[in-house]
N, C-alpha and C positions, 0 to 999 in steps of 0.2 A: 356360732359367728365366728368368725377370724380375723386376724388383723396381718398383712401383708404390707412389706416396706419396699417403693419404691423411688423415683424420683422424675423429676419433669424438668425442660432448660428454661430461664429466662435468661436470655441476652448467652453468656459464655455460661454463666453459673448452674447450678443444679437446687433444686430447689426439694427438699422429703417429702415425699407425696404416701399418704397410707391409704390402702386401701383394703378398707370396710366389707366384707358379702354376710353377708346375713340367707339364710337356707332354713326355709320354710317351706310347711304343706302349704300347695297349691300349684298354680303351675301359670311361671309368667318369668320377663328378666327384664330390670331395671336397671337404668347405668344411671347416676345421678352426680353430683360435683363436678358441673360446667366442663363437661366432657365436647371433642369437637366433634364433626360427626367421624372421622378415620375413627376414633374411641369409640363409638357408640356402633360401630360397621364390626368390633373383634366380636357380638354377638356368637355369629357361627363361625367363627376363625378359631375360639375358643373351645364352644360346643361340640364342633367335628376333630378338634385337637387331641381332647380331652377324648373321646372315642376309637383315634387309632394309636393313647398312649397302653391302652389295657386297663384303663380304668374305665369305673361306670359309671353310661350318660348318670347327670346331672337332671332328675325328671322334678324337680320342684321347682317355686317359689324361691328365686334368686333375686335380690337386689345389691349392688355393691354402691357404694359410696366412695368417690375418693376425695381427701382431705387435703389438705384446707380448698371447702367449697368456693371458694374465690378468686383462683390461682386458675388459666384456664389449663385444659388439659388436653394436650397435641402426641399428634403422630400413634406408630401402632408396640409402642415399648413397653404398653401397659399390661398386653395377651400377655405375659407368660405371669407375672404376679397377680392375674383375676386369674387367671387357669388354678394356680396354686392353692387362691382362695377359697373357690370356690370345693376344689378336695376337701381341704382340710374343714372347713364348716361342714363339708356331708361326713365328713370324721371316715374318707377314705382313705385318708395317711392322717398319722401325729406326729406334732415333730412339737417338746417341747422347749427346744432352744429355737422356735420362730425368728425371737425377735433380734434375733445376730445376723438373719440376713437380711439384705436389697438385694433385686433381681429386675433385670427389665430384660426384655427380649417381644422379637415380632412371632406369633406361631402362623405356617403354613397348616393350611385342611388337614396336612395328613401328622402334623405333628412337631414337625419338622421346628427350629429355634432362630429366626432368620438373622443376622446384625441390622442396629438401629444408631443412627448418628447419636453423638453425645455422651459413649461409652467413658470418657475419657475423665470429663466434669461430673459426672455419677460418682467414678471411681472415687477422685478425689471429696468430694461429699461425706461418700461415704466414710470414708476417714475421719471427717470432720466428726463426724455426729457417734463415733465409735462403734460402728459396725463390725463383725472383726470376719464376715465372709462375706462375696456378692460372687449373684450368677451373671454371667451375662450371656451373651450368641458364643459357641467357637472360633468367630472370625471377628468380635473386638476384643478378642482376651489377650490376648499381648499388646493391645491402645489401654488395656486397663492396669493393666498387669504391671507398666512403670511405679503406678503407686504402691509408695510401701505399706507396713503395715496393717493390711487386708490379705485376705488368703482369698483372692482373684479364683474359680472356679468357668472352665469356659464347657458350654454344654450344646450336643447338636439336636438334641431329643426333645419334648416335654420326657419322657420313660425317663431320663436321665437324671433330668431333675427330681422325679419324684424317687427314688432309688437313693439319689446323693441327699436328700432330706430325711428317708426313711433309716439315712447310714448302710446300704445293702453297696453301694456305690467302693468301686477305684481306684475313684476320677480323683488324679490330686491338683492343689493349685498349680498356678503355673507361677513361675518365679522367672524378673525379666535382667538383667545387670546390666544400669543405666550406665555405670564406667566404662565397660566394656564397648556400647553400645557407640560412643563417644566418640573411643579411642577409635574403633573402627571403621568413622565416617568421615573424622573431624576433616580432613583432605581430598574428599574425594569429589573431586569439579567434573565438568563436562568440558569448560572451557578454563585458557589460562589463555596468561598476558604476552607466555614466551610465543606466543601466533601472536602476538600482532609487527607488524611492519611498520616502523616510522613512530607517527603521533605522541612523539618525549611529550611535549606539553601538555598534551589529553592526556595521559597514563597521570602526570604528575598530579593534574586536577583532582583528577579520582580518587588518589594514594591522598590526598589534602581533604577531601569530602568524604572520606568513609572516616580518618583520621578522627574527625571530629563532627560526625551526623550532620554534615549539612547537605540542604538539596542544590540541586544541580541540573545545569538545560546547556545543552548543544545546539550549538548553530552552524551546519554547514550544509553541503551542495551534496544532492544525489551520492550515491558508493562516495563518500567521506571515511563511512565507515562507521557513523554511529550509533546502529542498534547494534554491531558487530561488538564496536568496544564496551557499553550497556551489559550483553550479555555473558562477560567476563568477570564484572561489580562485583557478586557474589563471592570470589576466589580471594575477592583483597577483604574484604569486611572480619571484623572478630568473628572468631566463633562462639557462638550463642553461649551461656551459662544456661544452670540447669532447671533456675528460677524461670527466666527467656525462656529455652526448649516444654516448659509447660503449660506456660500461657500460650506461646505460640500453636504446642498439638491441640489445646481445649478450644482455638477457633474455630480451625482447620477441623474438628472433631464433630463440634456441635454445625458448623455447613457441612457434614457429610460428604467432604472431600478427600479423607482419609483411606487409601485403597484396602479392601480385605489383607489381615495378616501384619497391617502399619502398625510402629514401636512409635519411639516417640521422636519428630522430627532435630532432628542434628542438624542441620544448617537452616541457612535462613533464608525465605521464603523471597521470590523473584517473579510478582504477577506482575501483568504486561495485558489486560486489556485492551481490544480492539476499539477505534474512538470512535463506533455508533452504540457503546456505552452509555446508561441510561442513568441519570442520578439515583435513584435507589438501590439497585444491580452496582454501582461503585459507591455508594453510604452506610446502606444496607436500611432493610424493613423490608416492608412487603404487605400481605396479608397476614402472612406461617412467619412472623419477621425473622432475618437471616442475615447473619454478616453479610458486607459487600466485598469489594476488592478491598477500598483503603484500607479496612479490617483485617484481610486475610492474606495484606504485606506488614502488618506487625512485625516491627522486630526485624524488618528488611528490605525490601527495597518494593516502590510501585513506581515501571516505568512506563511512560505515555510517551510513544511515538506518532510520529506527525499533530506536533502537540494543537497547534491553529487548530486543526480539522473537527475536534472534538466542539461542539456544542458549547459556546457560552454558559448555560446553564447549569451544564456539570461540572463544568472547571470550575465553577464559583463556589459548589458545597463542599471544595477543598481546603477552601479560606478558613475555614471556624477549625477544624480536624490538624491543619501541618502545626497552627500556633498549640491547641491545645491538647492533641494529641490524644482526643477523648471524640468519641458522634455520640451523642444524645439522640437517638431517635422517638422520637415524640407523636405516637397519635393517639386515637379517641380512642379506644379502649389498652393501647400496652404505652410503656415507655422502658425502653431500654440501653441501659448503656454497654458500647463497641471497645473496646482498647484502637487507637490510632495512631502508635507509635512508630511512625516511619522515615526512610527515607528516598524525598520522589525525584524522581527522575524523569528528565524529560529529554524529549530532540525536536528536533524543525529545521523544516528550509527557512533559509535566509526569504525567502519571497514564493510570488509563486508560482515563476519559472524554476525557483531552484537554483538560480547561479549567479545573485547577488553578490558582489565581491571576490568572483572568482577567479584565478589567479590569467584563465586561458580561454574561458568560454566567456560571453557577452550576453548580460541578461538583457533578456527581450521586453521584462517588464512594462508597464505604459505610467506616466509619470503619474506617483502618489500610489501607488500600488503595492506598493513596499511597505509602506507607512501605515496605507487600510490592512495590512494582513500582519503589520506587527499590531496593531491595536485588536486583534482576536483576542490577545491575550490582554486580562485587564494591569492597572498598574499594585492594585493591593496586591494582585497574587504573584507578581511578576516581584514585589517589593518583597514572597516571602521566600527566595530561592535565591541562596547567596551567593554561589560561583556558576558566572554565565561564560561562558565560552566557545571561542568559533573555532570550527572546523576548518580544516582546508588539505585537500587531494592529498594523498602520498606519492612522488612521484614512479619513474620505471626503475630506478637504481634502485631505492628503498623494497619497492615489491619483489623485486628478481633476489634483492641480499637471501640468501643461504643463513643463514648470521642468526638463531635463534634472539631474543627479545629479553629482557628481565623478566623470571618466573613470577607468579603471581606469590607464591610461598614467601621469595624477602620482601615483597613489597607489603604482603600482611603482616610481616614481621613487623617491619615499622608504625603498620596501623596497630598492631596492638599492643607495643611500648608506648605511644602518645595517648592510649587510650586506658593504661593501667595511668599516668601521670593524670588523668583528667578525673578519674576516678578519685585520688588520692585526694584532689584539689580541690571537689565537690559532693569529701564524706559526708559534709556539715549540714550539706542544704540539701534538703528531700525533694523527693523529683527534679535533680538535675543531675546527667550523667555527659554529657556529652558537651561541648563549647558550645554548639549550635541552639543549644537551649539557655543560657545565660543570659540577666533579664538587663536592664538598664544598670542596676545596683552594681550586680557582678561584673558588667565590664566596667567598671568603676574601676573595682579591685582588682581586678586579674590580666584587665586589652587595655589600661588606656596607657597609652605612651609617653616620652617623654617631649620636653619643649620643641627642640627639634623633629622628632619626629611625627608632631602633633606639625607643626609646621608647613613638611614637607605633605602634610597629605590634606592641609587644606588648600595650598599650592597646585596639589594632583588636582583634584579636585574641581578648581577652580577654572585648573585647564581645560578639562576633556569634559565640564559641561556635567558633569553627575551633578545627581538627583539628592538631598540631599539624604533621603528614606535609604541612602548606599551608604552613609556614615558607619551606624551598628553592623553592619553587614562585615562591611570591611575590618572593623577590629575585631570579627567574631577569626574572622579566618583567619588574620594576622596571627592572633592568638594560633590555633590549630598548629601553624605554619610553625610557627616558635614552639609547639609541643614535640613537634616530628622532627626538628634542631636541638633539642633536650635543653633551650634555654627560658630562663626564668624569663625575661624581658624581652618585652614584643621591639626588634632591633629595625632598624632602615628597610634593610633588605627583605626582610618579614613584612614589612607595611610595601614595599615596591610588587611583591609577587599579591598580595591580596588587591592590589590594584587593577592588575593584571587582569583580573577574574570577576570585571564589574561592566564587559564588554556591550549591555545592551544599554543600561545608566548612561551612554554620552548621549544630548541629545541631540549630534549630528548623526545618529544612526541612520541610514535610512534615507536620506535627504540631499540623495546626488541631484535629484531632477528637479 
């Protein structure tokens, strides 16, 4: 018998799997331990790979148990440890320190080791369980090697694994300098706000949103620059911490979204699903559970262009993740948790024709169409969007100007300074990292205006016919504006600016007919 250690993915975490192999007289091959179809099909791949590795074919009765037996085993990542287990049980290779190794990899018929998803969470689990060495496909080695305190070996063929276990290989563990990776890509972005002409009010709203982690929606006619502005949003977000980078990379690793040779993700994700996306693709799950677009945008931005064109069912599934910042996908056969701490940024036209409120073009929509169009977005979902801003087209003089706008680096410095203030403020409150996450108790403690400010807030809300649900959102945004101003107290000017970011809460919006 032999025991070889590997891991299976559950959610975005890895669970240890012990591959027990028994080789005895007879002729047969059986895999037990709740394997799926792809694991059962490994029989022929493993036997062919052993043949082409230079080892002797195992022509005996082979029984492989994947323990624990109550955890479903999926994917082809168990091919490599099963092949090693068969060779050790058949006494073709002797490995005294086999218990120091964890390994994974898919085998081709010729013995080549192919990449598999989830190498990073498996490396994290190997370190957690105290394994000294990890063997992974060569295409996954840079991804797994960002985890320290584990020797990570990248292999291309089964014969290399055999030589490594025998101590006859000169393959060295891969070492990754994560600090150098962060330093090299800290400010590398494809788009910059210096390229944006005009739209100073919108850029200010983006700065406030990034500083406090607030959700944002833009309403404006076609060609006003909504998508163009959204693409530049990651360039002013605060940089990822090491913990955030590991968690984000784990999600993309499990989903198989990392390209070959990828290392640690150093920039915040920016996901832009099309409006035909299904609820499962957005939230996650499926027959073989995978993270959805919401989780893939964890620690980053989820941008939904043409917001009302998304099906109502798709939009409504976001309400709970926005609030709880985690998704629990429960099905008859499994239940998994996916992280979902993201910034929702949406854009939409003000009406079906797109020109309601346009300064130069007349809206051609029929009476009531504007309201019906806006009602595609439910009140509870709109309630979770802190900043609502209207965009107007840029005039010709601004477009023709050759003077560059303020660069993203300058805006980002102010955002980082505001985030540092919030980190210090909430250091004794677990799970609270930015102003957008404040509950009612924290609002009373940190974001409550004085009597004059409260009177002004009441006056404006009544004058603009704003709904009561806007109250908390205004205070959160005002707290962020004060942080950008390095002000300990919320002043009237901070409240006034926050009130200007609640365009869609006006009862009169869209009721010109």
